[in-house]
mmCIF file of the N, C-alpha and C atoms, coordinates in Angstrom:
data_MODEL
# 
_entry.id   MODEL 
# 
loop_
_atom_site.group_PDB 
_atom_site.id 
_atom_site.type_symbol 
_atom_site.label_atom_id 
_atom_site.label_alt_id 
_atom_site.label_comp_id 
_atom_site.label_asym_id 
_atom_site.label_entity_id 
_atom_site.label_seq_id 
_atom_site.pdbx_PDB_ins_code 
_atom_site.Cartn_x 
_atom_site.Cartn_y 
_atom_site.Cartn_z 
_atom_site.occupancy 
_atom_site.B_iso_or_equiv 
_atom_site.pdbx_formal_charge 
_atom_site.auth_seq_id 
_atom_site.auth_comp_id 
_atom_site.auth_asym_id 
_atom_site.auth_atom_id 
_atom_site.pdbx_PDB_model_num 
ATOM 1  N N  . UNK A 1 1  ? -6.580 -7.020 -20.739 1.00 0.00 ? 1  UNK A N  1 
ATOM 2  C CA . UNK A 1 1  ? -5.172 -6.851 -20.338 1.00 0.00 ? 1  UNK A CA 1 
ATOM 3  C C  . UNK A 1 1  ? -4.862 -5.374 -20.085 1.00 0.00 ? 1  UNK A C  1 
ATOM 4  N N  . UNK A 1 2  ? -5.347 -4.512 -20.978 1.00 0.00 ? 2  UNK A N  1 
ATOM 5  C CA . UNK A 1 2  ? -5.051 -3.083 -20.834 1.00 0.00 ? 2  UNK A CA 1 
ATOM 6  C C  . UNK A 1 2  ? -5.594 -2.553 -19.510 1.00 0.00 ? 2  UNK A C  1 
ATOM 7  N N  . UNK A 1 3  ? -6.814 -2.986 -19.158 1.00 0.00 ? 3  UNK A N  1 
ATOM 8  C CA . UNK A 1 3  ? -7.424 -2.515 -17.912 1.00 0.00 ? 3  UNK A CA 1 
ATOM 9  C C  . UNK A 1 3  ? -6.566 -2.942 -16.723 1.00 0.00 ? 3  UNK A C  1 
ATOM 10 N N  . UNK A 1 4  ? -6.062 -4.184 -16.767 1.00 0.00 ? 4  UNK A N  1 
ATOM 11 C CA . UNK A 1 4  ? -5.228 -4.673 -15.666 1.00 0.00 ? 4  UNK A CA 1 
ATOM 12 C C  . UNK A 1 4  ? -3.978 -3.807 -15.534 1.00 0.00 ? 4  UNK A C  1 
ATOM 13 N N  . UNK A 1 5  ? -3.360 -3.479 -16.677 1.00 0.00 ? 5  UNK A N  1 
ATOM 14 C CA . UNK A 1 5  ? -2.137 -2.674 -16.639 1.00 0.00 ? 5  UNK A CA 1 
ATOM 15 C C  . UNK A 1 5  ? -2.432 -1.293 -16.063 1.00 0.00 ? 5  UNK A C  1 
ATOM 16 N N  . UNK A 1 6  ? -3.566 -0.725 -16.430 1.00 0.00 ? 6  UNK A N  1 
ATOM 17 C CA . UNK A 1 6  ? -3.936 0.600  -15.922 1.00 0.00 ? 6  UNK A CA 1 
ATOM 18 C C  . UNK A 1 6  ? -4.138 0.530  -14.407 1.00 0.00 ? 6  UNK A C  1 
ATOM 19 N N  . UNK A 1 7  ? -4.806 -0.524 -13.950 1.00 0.00 ? 7  UNK A N  1 
ATOM 20 C CA . UNK A 1 7  ? -5.055 -0.684 -12.515 1.00 0.00 ? 7  UNK A CA 1 
ATOM 21 C C  . UNK A 1 7  ? -3.728 -0.796 -11.774 1.00 0.00 ? 7  UNK A C  1 
ATOM 22 N N  . UNK A 1 8  ? -2.800 -1.556 -12.343 1.00 0.00 ? 8  UNK A N  1 
ATOM 23 C CA . UNK A 1 8  ? -1.490 -1.722 -11.712 1.00 0.00 ? 8  UNK A CA 1 
ATOM 24 C C  . UNK A 1 8  ? -0.770 -0.381 -11.668 1.00 0.00 ? 8  UNK A C  1 
ATOM 25 N N  . UNK A 1 9  ? -0.836 0.371  -12.739 1.00 0.00 ? 9  UNK A N  1 
ATOM 26 C CA . UNK A 1 9  ? -0.174 1.675  -12.799 1.00 0.00 ? 9  UNK A CA 1 
ATOM 27 C C  . UNK A 1 9  ? -0.743 2.601  -11.734 1.00 0.00 ? 9  UNK A C  1 
ATOM 28 N N  . UNK A 1 10 ? -2.061 2.591  -11.568 1.00 0.00 ? 10 UNK A N  1 
ATOM 29 C CA . UNK A 1 10 ? -2.700 3.443  -10.558 1.00 0.00 ? 10 UNK A CA 1 
ATOM 30 C C  . UNK A 1 10 ? -2.225 3.042  -9.172  1.00 0.00 ? 10 UNK A C  1 
ATOM 31 N N  . UNK A 1 11 ? -2.158 1.728  -8.919  1.00 0.00 ? 11 UNK A N  1 
ATOM 32 C CA . UNK A 1 11 ? -1.702 1.248  -7.613  1.00 0.00 ? 11 UNK A CA 1 
ATOM 33 C C  . UNK A 1 11 ? -0.267 1.693  -7.374  1.00 0.00 ? 11 UNK A C  1 
ATOM 34 N N  . UNK A 1 12 ? 0.565  1.637  -8.408  1.00 0.00 ? 12 UNK A N  1 
ATOM 35 C CA . UNK A 1 12 ? 1.960  2.056  -8.271  1.00 0.00 ? 12 UNK A CA 1 
ATOM 36 C C  . UNK A 1 12 ? 2.023  3.535  -7.912  1.00 0.00 ? 12 UNK A C  1 
ATOM 37 N N  . UNK A 1 13 ? 1.177  4.338  -8.540  1.00 0.00 ? 13 UNK A N  1 
ATOM 38 C CA . UNK A 1 13 ? 1.168  5.778  -8.265  1.00 0.00 ? 13 UNK A CA 1 
ATOM 39 C C  . UNK A 1 13 ? 0.773  6.028  -6.819  1.00 0.00 ? 13 UNK A C  1 
ATOM 40 N N  . UNK A 1 14 ? -0.235 5.313  -6.345  1.00 0.00 ? 14 UNK A N  1 
ATOM 41 C CA . UNK A 1 14 ? -0.692 5.492  -4.968  1.00 0.00 ? 14 UNK A CA 1 
ATOM 42 C C  . UNK A 1 14 ? 0.414  5.104  -3.995  1.00 0.00 ? 14 UNK A C  1 
ATOM 43 N N  . UNK A 1 15 ? 1.072  3.979  -4.266  1.00 0.00 ? 15 UNK A N  1 
ATOM 44 C CA . UNK A 1 15 ? 2.160  3.530  -3.398  1.00 0.00 ? 15 UNK A CA 1 
ATOM 45 C C  . UNK A 1 15 ? 3.291  4.548  -3.421  1.00 0.00 ? 15 UNK A C  1 
ATOM 46 N N  . UNK A 1 16 ? 3.613  5.060  -4.599  1.00 0.00 ? 16 UNK A N  1 
ATOM 47 C CA . UNK A 1 16 ? 4.688  6.047  -4.734  1.00 0.00 ? 16 UNK A CA 1 
ATOM 48 C C  . UNK A 1 16 ? 4.345  7.300  -3.933  1.00 0.00 ? 16 UNK A C  1 
ATOM 49 N N  . UNK A 1 17 ? 3.090  7.712  -3.979  1.00 0.00 ? 17 UNK A N  1 
ATOM 50 C CA . UNK A 1 17 ? 2.658  8.899  -3.241  1.00 0.00 ? 17 UNK A CA 1 
ATOM 51 C C  . UNK A 1 17 ? 2.879  8.683  -1.749  1.00 0.00 ? 17 UNK A C  1 
ATOM 52 N N  . UNK A 1 18 ? 2.553  7.494  -1.251  1.00 0.00 ? 18 UNK A N  1 
ATOM 53 C CA . UNK A 1 18 ? 2.747  7.192  0.171   1.00 0.00 ? 18 UNK A CA 1 
ATOM 54 C C  . UNK A 1 18 ? 4.224  7.265  0.514   1.00 0.00 ? 18 UNK A C  1 
ATOM 55 N N  . UNK A 1 19 ? 5.056  6.699  -0.353  1.00 0.00 ? 19 UNK A N  1 
ATOM 56 C CA . UNK A 1 19 ? 6.504  6.700  -0.111  1.00 0.00 ? 19 UNK A CA 1 
ATOM 57 C C  . UNK A 1 19 ? 7.033  8.127  -0.078  1.00 0.00 ? 19 UNK A C  1 
ATOM 58 N N  . UNK A 1 20 ? 6.595  8.953  -1.035  1.00 0.00 ? 20 UNK A N  1 
ATOM 59 C CA . UNK A 1 20 ? 7.054  10.343 -1.081  1.00 0.00 ? 20 UNK A CA 1 
ATOM 60 C C  . UNK A 1 20 ? 6.612  11.093 0.167   1.00 0.00 ? 20 UNK A C  1 
ATOM 61 N N  . UNK A 1 21 ? 5.384  10.855 0.619   1.00 0.00 ? 21 UNK A N  1 
ATOM 62 C CA . UNK A 1 21 ? 4.887  11.541 1.813   1.00 0.00 ? 21 UNK A CA 1 
ATOM 63 C C  . UNK A 1 21 ? 5.731  11.150 3.020   1.00 0.00 ? 21 UNK A C  1 
ATOM 64 N N  . UNK A 1 22 ? 6.055  9.866  3.135   1.00 0.00 ? 22 UNK A N  1 
ATOM 65 C CA . UNK A 1 22 ? 6.870  9.401  4.260   1.00 0.00 ? 22 UNK A CA 1 
ATOM 66 C C  . UNK A 1 22 ? 8.268  10.004 4.166   1.00 0.00 ? 22 UNK A C  1 
ATOM 67 N N  . UNK A 1 23 ? 8.816  10.056 2.942   1.00 0.00 ? 23 UNK A N  1 
ATOM 68 C CA . UNK A 1 23 ? 10.163 10.592 2.740   1.00 0.00 ? 23 UNK A CA 1 
ATOM 69 C C  . UNK A 1 23 ? 10.202 12.072 3.107   1.00 0.00 ? 23 UNK A C  1 
ATOM 70 N N  . UNK A 1 24 ? 9.126  12.791 2.799   1.00 0.00 ? 24 UNK A N  1 
ATOM 71 C CA . UNK A 1 24 ? 9.069  14.227 3.088   1.00 0.00 ? 24 UNK A CA 1 
ATOM 72 C C  . UNK A 1 24 ? 8.617  14.490 4.520   1.00 0.00 ? 24 UNK A C  1 
ATOM 73 N N  . UNK A 1 25 ? 8.209  13.430 5.216   1.00 0.00 ? 25 UNK A N  1 
ATOM 74 C CA . UNK A 1 25 ? 7.782  13.592 6.597   1.00 0.00 ? 25 UNK A CA 1 
ATOM 75 C C  . UNK A 1 25 ? 6.410  14.233 6.683   1.00 0.00 ? 25 UNK A C  1 
ATOM 76 N N  . UNK A 1 26 ? 5.576  14.011 5.666   1.00 0.00 ? 26 UNK A N  1 
ATOM 77 C CA . UNK A 1 26 ? 4.233  14.587 5.654   1.00 0.00 ? 26 UNK A CA 1 
ATOM 78 C C  . UNK A 1 26 ? 3.271  13.663 6.399   1.00 0.00 ? 26 UNK A C  1 
ATOM 79 N N  . UNK A 1 27 ? 2.685  14.171 7.467   1.00 0.00 ? 27 UNK A N  1 
ATOM 80 C CA . UNK A 1 27 ? 1.731  13.371 8.237   1.00 0.00 ? 27 UNK A CA 1 
ATOM 81 C C  . UNK A 1 27 ? 0.385  14.069 8.244   1.00 0.00 ? 27 UNK A C  1 
ATOM 82 N N  . UNK A 1 28 ? -0.640 13.390 7.765   1.00 0.00 ? 28 UNK A N  1 
ATOM 83 C CA . UNK A 1 28 ? -1.971 13.998 7.720   1.00 0.00 ? 28 UNK A CA 1 
ATOM 84 C C  . UNK A 1 28 ? -2.745 13.621 8.968   1.00 0.00 ? 28 UNK A C  1 
# 
């Protein structure tokens, strides 16, 4: 269970990073 929660947390961080980049208008 703990591993699943960690994986979900990592996915959330990655998604959040994408959202922040889009919000800031950062295009790589």
